[in-house]
VMD Tcl script that builds the backbone (N, CA, C; Angstrom):
set m [mol new atoms 423]
animate dup $m
set s [atomselect $m all]
$s set {name element resname resid chain x y z} {
  {N N MET 1 A 60.183 88.241 95.287}
  {CA C MET 1 A 60.506 87.386 94.161}
  {C C MET 1 A 61.872 87.769 93.589}
  {N N ILE 2 A 62.112 89.045 93.377}
  {CA C ILE 2 A 63.386 89.495 92.823}
  {C C ILE 2 A 64.522 89.143 93.780}
  {N N VAL 3 A 64.291 89.311 95.077}
  {CA C VAL 3 A 65.308 88.989 96.072}
  {C C VAL 3 A 65.639 87.503 96.024}
  {N N THR 4 A 64.621 86.651 95.871}
  {CA C THR 4 A 64.826 85.209 95.809}
  {C C THR 4 A 65.647 84.838 94.583}
  {N N VAL 5 A 65.324 85.408 93.441}
  {CA C VAL 5 A 66.065 85.139 92.207}
  {C C VAL 5 A 67.511 85.609 92.345}
  {N N ALA 6 A 67.713 86.812 92.892}
  {CA C ALA 6 A 69.068 87.345 93.067}
  {C C ALA 6 A 69.871 86.472 94.015}
  {N N ALA 7 A 69.254 86.026 95.100}
  {CA C ALA 7 A 69.953 85.156 96.056}
  {C C ALA 7 A 70.309 83.832 95.396}
  {N N GLY 8 A 69.397 83.292 94.610}
  {CA C GLY 8 A 69.660 82.041 93.900}
  {C C GLY 8 A 70.795 82.184 92.904}
  {N N MET 9 A 70.825 83.314 92.201}
  {CA C MET 9 A 71.903 83.554 91.237}
  {C C MET 9 A 73.239 83.692 91.967}
  {N N ALA 10 A 73.248 84.365 93.099}
  {CA C ALA 10 A 74.478 84.530 93.870}
  {C C ALA 10 A 74.969 83.180 94.353}
  {N N ALA 11 A 74.068 82.321 94.790}
  {CA C ALA 11 A 74.463 80.989 95.257}
  {C C ALA 11 A 75.049 80.180 94.107}
  {N N CYS 12 A 74.448 80.269 92.925}
  {CA C CYS 12 A 74.977 79.544 91.764}
  {C C CYS 12 A 76.359 80.058 91.394}
  {N N THR 13 A 76.537 81.362 91.452}
  {CA C THR 13 A 77.829 81.955 91.129}
  {C C THR 13 A 78.887 81.480 92.118}
  {N N ALA 14 A 78.555 81.456 93.401}
  {CA C ALA 14 A 79.519 81.012 94.414}
  {C C ALA 14 A 79.888 79.556 94.181}
  {N N THR 15 A 78.906 78.714 93.855}
  {CA C THR 15 A 79.184 77.310 93.598}
  {C C THR 15 A 80.048 77.161 92.357}
  {N N ALA 16 A 79.744 77.905 91.302}
  {CA C ALA 16 A 80.536 77.823 90.077}
  {C C ALA 16 A 81.969 78.266 90.329}
  {N N ASP 17 A 82.147 79.347 91.131}
  {CA C ASP 17 A 83.494 79.817 91.448}
  {C C ASP 17 A 84.265 78.764 92.233}
  {N N GLN 18 A 83.572 78.095 93.185}
  {CA C GLN 18 A 84.232 77.079 93.988}
  {C C GLN 18 A 84.649 75.900 93.114}
  {N N GLU 19 A 83.784 75.473 92.196}
  {CA C GLU 19 A 84.115 74.365 91.314}
  {C C GLU 19 A 85.289 74.725 90.421}
  {N N THR 20 A 85.293 75.948 89.911}
  {CA C THR 20 A 86.411 76.398 89.090}
  {C C THR 20 A 87.688 76.397 89.920}
  {N N ASN 21 A 87.601 76.872 91.162}
  {CA C ASN 21 A 88.755 76.910 92.041}
  {C C ASN 21 A 89.330 75.512 92.238}
  {N N GLU 22 A 88.460 74.525 92.487}
  {CA C GLU 22 A 88.926 73.165 92.694}
  {C C GLU 22 A 89.616 72.631 91.440}
  {N N ALA 23 A 89.125 73.000 90.283}
  {CA C ALA 23 A 89.718 72.524 89.037}
  {C C ALA 23 A 91.006 73.258 88.699}
  {N N ASP 24 A 91.160 74.487 89.178}
  {CA C ASP 24 A 92.308 75.307 88.806}
  {C C ASP 24 A 93.445 75.303 89.817}
  {N N TYR 25 A 93.183 74.957 91.054}
  {CA C TYR 25 A 94.188 75.089 92.103}
  {C C TYR 25 A 95.488 74.337 91.784}
  {N N LEU 26 A 95.400 73.052 91.507}
  {CA C LEU 26 A 96.624 72.265 91.283}
  {C C LEU 26 A 97.398 72.728 90.055}
  {N N PRO 27 A 96.741 73.014 88.919}
  {CA C PRO 27 A 97.512 73.544 87.789}
  {C C PRO 27 A 98.161 74.895 88.088}
  {N N GLU 28 A 97.469 75.746 88.864}
  {CA C GLU 28 A 98.050 77.040 89.225}
  {C C GLU 28 A 99.265 76.841 90.126}
  {N N LEU 29 A 99.155 75.924 91.091}
  {CA C LEU 29 A 100.278 75.616 91.968}
  {C C LEU 29 A 101.437 75.040 91.153}
  {N N ALA 30 A 101.125 74.161 90.220}
  {CA C ALA 30 A 102.163 73.568 89.366}
  {C C ALA 30 A 102.879 74.644 88.552}
  {N N THR 31 A 102.146 75.610 88.042}
  {CA C THR 31 A 102.743 76.699 87.269}
  {C C THR 31 A 103.702 77.514 88.134}
  {N N ILE 32 A 103.271 77.837 89.350}
  {CA C ILE 32 A 104.129 78.600 90.258}
  {C C ILE 32 A 105.413 77.831 90.545}
  {N N CYS 33 A 105.283 76.552 90.840}
  {CA C CYS 33 A 106.462 75.724 91.137}
  {C C CYS 33 A 107.385 75.600 89.924}
  {N N THR 34 A 106.804 75.461 88.756}
  {CA C THR 34 A 107.601 75.368 87.528}
  {C C THR 34 A 108.394 76.646 87.320}
  {N N GLU 35 A 107.777 77.787 87.555}
  {CA C GLU 35 A 108.479 79.061 87.391}
  {C C GLU 35 A 109.590 79.217 88.429}
  {N N THR 36 A 109.359 78.737 89.641}
  {CA C THR 36 A 110.421 78.773 90.662}
  {C C THR 36 A 111.570 77.856 90.256}
  {N N ARG 37 A 111.238 76.682 89.761}
  {CA C ARG 37 A 112.282 75.747 89.302}
  {C C ARG 37 A 113.097 76.383 88.177}
  {N N GLU 38 A 112.453 77.076 87.257}
  {CA C GLU 38 A 113.163 77.742 86.168}
  {C C GLU 38 A 114.108 78.807 86.714}
  {N N THR 39 A 113.688 79.511 87.772}
  {CA C THR 39 A 114.549 80.506 88.409}
  {C C THR 39 A 115.783 79.829 88.994}
  {N N PHE 40 A 115.574 78.716 89.705}
  {CA C PHE 40 A 116.694 77.964 90.271}
  {C C PHE 40 A 117.619 77.447 89.168}
  {N N ASP 41 A 117.035 76.893 88.107}
  {CA C ASP 41 A 117.838 76.339 87.004}
  {C C ASP 41 A 118.662 77.400 86.295}
  {N N ALA 42 A 118.191 78.637 86.305}
  {CA C ALA 42 A 118.901 79.725 85.625}
  {C C ALA 42 A 120.070 80.264 86.449}
  {N N LEU 43 A 120.122 79.917 87.728}
  {CA C LEU 43 A 121.222 80.398 88.566}
  {C C LEU 43 A 122.529 79.729 88.180}
  {N N PRO 44 A 123.622 80.475 88.183}
  {CA C PRO 44 A 124.926 79.874 87.927}
  {C C PRO 44 A 125.288 78.894 89.039}
  {N N ASP 45 A 126.245 78.026 88.755}
  {CA C ASP 45 A 126.678 77.030 89.731}
  {C C ASP 45 A 127.678 77.627 90.719}
  {N N PRO 46 A 127.374 77.491 92.021}
  {CA C PRO 46 A 128.359 77.938 93.012}
  {C C PRO 46 A 129.417 76.854 93.193}
  {N N PRO 47 A 130.573 77.105 93.624}
  {CA C PRO 47 A 131.149 78.408 93.918}
  {C C PRO 47 A 131.925 78.986 92.740}
  {N N ASP 48 A 131.972 78.259 91.611}
  {CA C ASP 48 A 132.784 78.718 90.483}
  {C C ASP 48 A 132.181 79.913 89.750}
  {N N GLN 49 A 130.856 79.918 89.565}
  {CA C GLN 49 A 130.214 80.948 88.754}
  {C C GLN 49 A 129.453 81.991 89.563}
  {N N ILE 50 A 129.200 81.693 90.833}
  {CA C ILE 50 A 128.480 82.612 91.717}
  {C C ILE 50 A 128.892 82.264 93.143}
  {N N SER 51 A 128.955 83.254 93.989}
  {CA C SER 51 A 129.310 82.954 95.381}
  {C C SER 51 A 128.162 82.198 96.051}
  {N N ILE 52 A 128.488 81.434 97.059}
  {CA C ILE 52 A 127.469 80.705 97.798}
  {C C ILE 52 A 126.474 81.684 98.413}
  {N N ALA 53 A 126.967 82.792 98.933}
  {CA C ALA 53 A 126.084 83.789 99.543}
  {C C ALA 53 A 125.115 84.364 98.508}
  {N N ASP 54 A 125.610 84.675 97.318}
  {CA C ASP 54 A 124.734 85.221 96.274}
  {C C ASP 54 A 123.718 84.175 95.809}
  {N N PHE 55 A 124.175 82.934 95.657}
  {CA C PHE 55 A 123.262 81.856 95.268}
  {C C PHE 55 A 122.177 81.696 96.323}
  {N N ALA 56 A 122.587 81.664 97.586}
  {CA C ALA 56 A 121.631 81.486 98.680}
  {C C ALA 56 A 120.635 82.641 98.738}
  {N N THR 57 A 121.101 83.849 98.498}
  {CA C THR 57 A 120.207 85.013 98.475}
  {C C THR 57 A 119.177 84.875 97.362}
  {N N GLU 58 A 119.629 84.495 96.182}
  {CA C GLU 58 A 118.710 84.311 95.053}
  {C C GLU 58 A 117.719 83.184 95.330}
  {N N ALA 59 A 118.195 82.088 95.931}
  {CA C ALA 59 A 117.308 80.973 96.266}
  {C C ALA 59 A 116.258 81.418 97.282}
  {N N SER 60 A 116.690 82.154 98.296}
  {CA C SER 60 A 115.768 82.657 99.312}
  {C C SER 60 A 114.711 83.565 98.687}
  {N N ASN 61 A 115.139 84.454 97.819}
  {CA C ASN 61 A 114.198 85.367 97.148}
  {C C ASN 61 A 113.199 84.605 96.285}
  {N N ALA 62 A 113.682 83.600 95.555}
  {CA C ALA 62 A 112.794 82.815 94.692}
  {C C ALA 62 A 111.743 82.085 95.517}
  {N N LEU 63 A 112.171 81.514 96.636}
  {CA C LEU 63 A 111.226 80.790 97.492}
  {C C LEU 63 A 110.260 81.729 98.200}
  {N N ALA 64 A 110.729 82.896 98.613}
  {CA C ALA 64 A 109.833 83.876 99.239}
  {C C ALA 64 A 108.769 84.326 98.245}
  {N N THR 65 A 109.166 84.547 97.001}
  {CA C THR 65 A 108.209 84.924 95.962}
  {C C THR 65 A 107.211 83.798 95.727}
  {N N GLU 66 A 107.717 82.575 95.666}
  {CA C GLU 66 A 106.827 81.432 95.479}
  {C C GLU 66 A 105.803 81.355 96.616}
  {N N SER 67 A 106.268 81.505 97.828}
  {CA C SER 67 A 105.387 81.439 98.987}
  {C C SER 67 A 104.279 82.492 98.902}
  {N N GLU 68 A 104.634 83.703 98.548}
  {CA C GLU 68 A 103.634 84.767 98.425}
  {C C GLU 68 A 102.618 84.452 97.334}
  {N N ARG 69 A 103.074 83.912 96.241}
  {CA C ARG 69 A 102.161 83.577 95.145}
  {C C ARG 69 A 101.223 82.439 95.543}
  {N N VAL 70 A 101.766 81.437 96.234}
  {CA C VAL 70 A 100.936 80.309 96.669}
  {C C VAL 70 A 99.924 80.775 97.717}
  {N N ARG 71 A 100.332 81.700 98.568}
  {CA C ARG 71 A 99.432 82.250 99.587}
  {C C ARG 71 A 98.176 82.861 98.958}
  {N N ARG 72 A 98.305 83.410 97.771}
  {CA C ARG 72 A 97.164 84.061 97.100}
  {C C ARG 72 A 96.190 83.059 96.477}
  {N N LEU 73 A 96.605 81.799 96.367}
  {CA C LEU 73 A 95.703 80.788 95.820}
  {C C LEU 73 A 94.641 80.440 96.854}
  {N N ASP 74 A 93.498 80.034 96.364}
  {CA C ASP 74 A 92.406 79.615 97.232}
  {C C ASP 74 A 92.237 78.110 97.065}
  {N N PRO 75 A 92.796 77.327 97.997}
  {CA C PRO 75 A 92.763 75.875 97.815}
  {C C PRO 75 A 91.379 75.292 98.060}
  {N N PRO 76 A 91.094 74.169 97.428}
  {CA C PRO 76 A 89.854 73.466 97.756}
  {C C PRO 76 A 89.947 72.957 99.199}
  {N N GLY 77 A 88.824 72.769 99.836}
  {CA C GLY 77 A 88.775 72.388 101.241}
  {C C GLY 77 A 89.606 71.168 101.586}
  {N N ASP 78 A 89.618 70.175 100.714}
  {CA C ASP 78 A 90.352 68.948 101.031}
  {C C ASP 78 A 91.871 69.132 100.937}
  {N N LEU 79 A 92.336 70.232 100.378}
  {CA C LEU 79 A 93.774 70.496 100.298}
  {C C LEU 79 A 94.205 71.674 101.166}
  {N N ASP 80 A 93.300 72.184 101.975}
  {CA C ASP 80 A 93.601 73.365 102.779}
  {C C ASP 80 A 94.776 73.135 103.732}
  {N N ASP 81 A 94.794 72.014 104.442}
  {CA C ASP 81 A 95.899 71.727 105.367}
  {C C ASP 81 A 97.216 71.555 104.611}
  {N N ASP 82 A 97.183 70.844 103.489}
  {CA C ASP 82 A 98.390 70.664 102.678}
  {C C ASP 82 A 98.874 72.000 102.128}
  {N N HIS 83 A 97.946 72.840 101.744}
  {CA C HIS 83 A 98.272 74.174 101.233}
  {C C HIS 83 A 99.050 74.966 102.287}
  {N N ARG 84 A 98.523 74.985 103.506}
  {CA C ARG 84 A 99.208 75.708 104.589}
  {C C ARG 84 A 100.569 75.074 104.902}
  {N N ALA 85 A 100.647 73.749 104.881}
  {CA C ALA 85 A 101.924 73.068 105.139}
  {C C ALA 85 A 102.939 73.394 104.037}
  {N N PHE 86 A 102.470 73.489 102.798}
  {CA C PHE 86 A 103.351 73.815 101.677}
  {C C PHE 86 A 103.922 75.222 101.850}
  {N N ILE 87 A 103.076 76.156 102.232}
  {CA C ILE 87 A 103.528 77.536 102.449}
  {C C ILE 87 A 104.528 77.586 103.600}
  {N N ARG 88 A 104.202 76.903 104.685}
  {CA C ARG 88 A 105.104 76.887 105.849}
  {C C ARG 88 A 106.470 76.313 105.461}
  {N N ASN 89 A 106.472 75.210 104.720}
  {CA C ASN 89 A 107.729 74.603 104.287}
  {C C ASN 89 A 108.515 75.555 103.394}
  {N N THR 90 A 107.833 76.204 102.473}
  {CA C THR 90 A 108.499 77.131 101.559}
  {C C THR 90 A 109.072 78.322 102.323}
  {N N ASP 91 A 108.322 78.839 103.286}
  {CA C ASP 91 A 108.827 79.932 104.127}
  {C C ASP 91 A 110.060 79.498 104.912}
  {N N GLU 92 A 110.021 78.290 105.457}
  {CA C GLU 92 A 111.164 77.782 106.230}
  {C C GLU 92 A 112.391 77.592 105.335}
  {N N GLN 93 A 112.164 77.131 104.105}
  {CA C GLN 93 A 113.291 76.998 103.171}
  {C C GLN 93 A 113.873 78.364 102.834}
  {N N ALA 94 A 113.008 79.335 102.569}
  {CA C ALA 94 A 113.488 80.687 102.252}
  {C C ALA 94 A 114.313 81.230 103.411}
  {N N ALA 95 A 113.852 81.015 104.635}
  {CA C ALA 95 A 114.583 81.490 105.815}
  {C C ALA 95 A 115.929 80.768 105.956}
  {N N ALA 96 A 115.947 79.482 105.676}
  {CA C ALA 96 A 117.199 78.722 105.781}
  {C C ALA 96 A 118.207 79.203 104.731}
  {N N TRP 97 A 117.735 79.448 103.519}
  {CA C TRP 97 A 118.631 79.976 102.487}
  {C C TRP 97 A 119.139 81.364 102.875}
  {N N ALA 98 A 118.276 82.192 103.453}
  {CA C ALA 98 A 118.698 83.528 103.900}
  {C C ALA 98 A 119.741 83.406 105.014}
  {N N GLU 99 A 119.549 82.450 105.909}
  {CA C GLU 99 A 120.533 82.214 106.968}
  {C C GLU 99 A 121.874 81.797 106.364}
  {N N LEU 100 A 121.823 80.933 105.368}
  {CA C LEU 100 A 123.044 80.500 104.691}
  {C C LEU 100 A 123.739 81.689 104.027}
  {N N ALA 101 A 122.953 82.558 103.415}
  {CA C ALA 101 A 123.516 83.730 102.736}
  {C C ALA 101 A 124.197 84.676 103.714}
  {N N SER 102 A 123.730 84.696 104.950}
  {CA C SER 102 A 124.263 85.652 105.927}
  {C C SER 102 A 125.485 85.142 106.682}
  {N N LEU 103 A 125.898 83.907 106.431}
  {CA C LEU 103 A 127.065 83.375 107.135}
  {C C LEU 103 A 128.319 84.131 106.737}
  {N N PRO 104 A 129.119 84.518 107.710}
  {CA C PRO 104 A 130.387 85.172 107.369}
  {C C PRO 104 A 131.341 84.182 106.710}
  {N N ALA 105 A 132.222 84.698 105.903}
  {CA C ALA 105 A 133.224 83.852 105.245}
  {C C ALA 105 A 134.051 83.129 106.309}
  {N N GLY 106 A 134.425 81.898 106.014}
  {CA C GLY 106 A 135.271 81.141 106.920}
  {C C GLY 106 A 134.515 80.438 108.033}
  {N N THR 107 A 133.206 80.317 107.912}
  {CA C THR 107 A 132.428 79.622 108.935}
  {C C THR 107 A 131.844 78.333 108.368}
  {N N ALA 108 A 132.713 77.522 107.806}
  {CA C ALA 108 A 132.281 76.282 107.171}
  {C C ALA 108 A 131.588 75.346 108.151}
  {N N ASP 109 A 131.983 75.391 109.428}
  {CA C ASP 109 A 131.357 74.515 110.413}
  {C C ASP 109 A 129.880 74.855 110.624}
  {N N ALA 110 A 129.487 76.096 110.401}
  {CA C ALA 110 A 128.089 76.508 110.547}
  {C C ALA 110 A 127.278 76.157 109.301}
  {N N LEU 111 A 127.960 75.868 108.214}
  {CA C LEU 111 A 127.306 75.578 106.940}
  {C C LEU 111 A 126.550 74.251 106.971}
  {N N GLU 112 A 127.146 73.227 107.538}
  {CA C GLU 112 A 126.575 71.884 107.475}
  {C C GLU 112 A 125.168 71.771 108.065}
  {N N PRO 113 A 124.903 72.304 109.273}
  {CA C PRO 113 A 123.540 72.158 109.795}
  {C C PRO 113 A 122.486 72.886 108.954}
  {N N ILE 114 A 122.856 73.993 108.370}
  {CA C ILE 114 A 121.901 74.742 107.539}
  {C C ILE 114 A 121.617 73.978 106.256}
  {N N VAL 115 A 122.661 73.450 105.635}
  {CA C VAL 115 A 122.487 72.674 104.407}
  {C C VAL 115 A 121.667 71.418 104.691}
  {N N THR 116 A 121.917 70.785 105.829}
  {CA C THR 116 A 121.135 69.610 106.224}
  {C C THR 116 A 119.669 69.979 106.395}
  {N N ASN 117 A 119.402 71.109 107.051}
  {CA C ASN 117 A 118.038 71.584 107.241}
  {C C ASN 117 A 117.355 71.821 105.897}
  {N N ILE 118 A 118.050 72.459 104.969}
  {CA C ILE 118 A 117.485 72.716 103.635}
  {C C ILE 118 A 117.158 71.390 102.947}
  {N N GLY 119 A 118.062 70.430 103.048}
  {CA C GLY 119 A 117.822 69.118 102.446}
  {C C GLY 119 A 116.604 68.428 103.042}
  {N N GLU 120 A 116.482 68.476 104.363}
  {CA C GLU 120 A 115.335 67.859 105.026}
  {C C GLU 120 A 114.028 68.553 104.649}
  {N N LEU 121 A 114.053 69.877 104.592}
  {CA C LEU 121 A 112.865 70.614 104.179}
  {C C LEU 121 A 112.479 70.273 102.736}
  {N N THR 122 A 113.472 70.133 101.882}
  {CA C THR 122 A 113.208 69.791 100.487}
  {C C THR 122 A 112.580 68.405 100.385}
  {N N LEU 123 A 113.090 67.454 101.156}
  {CA C LEU 123 A 112.505 66.110 101.145}
  {C C LEU 123 A 111.061 66.146 101.656}
  {N N GLY 124 A 110.808 66.930 102.701}
  {CA C GLY 124 A 109.441 67.073 103.206}
  {C C GLY 124 A 108.519 67.701 102.179}
  {N N ARG 125 A 109.030 68.684 101.474}
  {CA C ARG 125 A 108.253 69.336 100.410}
  {C C ARG 125 A 107.947 68.332 99.307}
  {N N ASN 126 A 108.939 67.530 98.958}
  {CA C ASN 126 A 108.735 66.531 97.910}
  {C C ASN 126 A 107.641 65.537 98.296}
  {N N ASP 127 A 107.653 65.095 99.557}
  {CA C ASP 127 A 106.607 64.182 100.027}
  {C C ASP 127 A 105.242 64.855 99.951}
  {N N LEU 128 A 105.179 66.099 100.378}
  {CA C LEU 128 A 103.923 66.847 100.355}
  {C C LEU 128 A 103.439 67.050 98.922}
  {N N ALA 129 A 104.339 67.413 98.034}
  {CA C ALA 129 A 103.961 67.623 96.629}
  {C C ALA 129 A 103.447 66.323 96.008}
  {N N LEU 130 A 104.070 65.212 96.340}
  {CA C LEU 130 A 103.622 63.916 95.831}
  {C C LEU 130 A 102.225 63.597 96.367}
  {N N GLU 131 A 102.021 63.844 97.657}
  {CA C GLU 131 A 100.718 63.611 98.275}
  {C C GLU 131 A 99.642 64.471 97.633}
  {N N MET 132 A 99.996 65.713 97.281}
  {CA C MET 132 A 99.034 66.635 96.676}
  {C C MET 132 A 98.822 66.352 95.194}
  {N N GLY 133 A 99.736 65.597 94.592}
  {CA C GLY 133 A 99.626 65.291 93.170}
  {C C GLY 133 A 100.191 66.379 92.276}
  {N N VAL 134 A 101.202 67.098 92.776}
  {CA C VAL 134 A 101.816 68.185 92.011}
  {C C VAL 134 A 103.316 67.906 91.925}
  {N N VAL 135 A 103.700 67.030 91.008}
  {CA C VAL 135 A 105.107 66.639 90.895}
  {C C VAL 135 A 105.984 67.812 90.461}
  {N N GLU 136 A 105.384 68.820 89.859}
  {CA C GLU 136 A 106.149 70.005 89.450}
  {C C GLU 136 A 106.745 70.742 90.648}
  {N N CYS 137 A 106.211 70.473 91.830}
  {CA C CYS 137 A 106.682 71.141 93.043}
  {C C CYS 137 A 107.797 70.367 93.746}
  {N N GLN 138 A 108.187 69.230 93.194}
  {CA C GLN 138 A 109.288 68.469 93.776}
  {C C GLN 138 A 110.612 69.000 93.245}
  {N N ARG 139 A 111.625 68.956 94.125}
  {CA C ARG 139 A 112.970 69.414 93.734}
  {C C ARG 139 A 114.001 68.463 94.293}
  {N N SER 140 A 115.151 68.476 93.693}
  {CA C SER 140 A 116.263 67.685 94.208}
  {C C SER 140 A 116.811 68.349 95.470}
  {N N PRO 141 A 117.113 67.532 96.495}
  {CA C PRO 141 A 117.682 68.138 97.716}
  {C C PRO 141 A 119.114 68.577 97.506}
}
mol reanalyze $m
mol bondsrecalc $m
mol representation Tube
mol addrep $m
């Protein structure tokens, strides 16, 4: 009898946690994205106030941090694929910004494909964020 009651209580707790998770996931994701946007907004404007390499390094770090924070969220089942796609996109953006930061001076011809890639990734992220219903995760390319 005690085992049955304990098992029933554990099942109720798991269900309650899952329901809370479903209700909290999108607001938690929105908060993370808002904080990343604030980090981006606080950066000085390149190239007059900050070097492109320094800006790109800061952008890469902000996105890597965002990705790690989003990874710790437990998405509801219906958003699991979108969750993984969001993390993958954010990781790819962080890597692209890091690549931009590592370009040697005077390699303007190498800049264009990386910037194009970042723009395309940003547009993909925006589509994904819209699909997920988290407009806070959209950014200007």
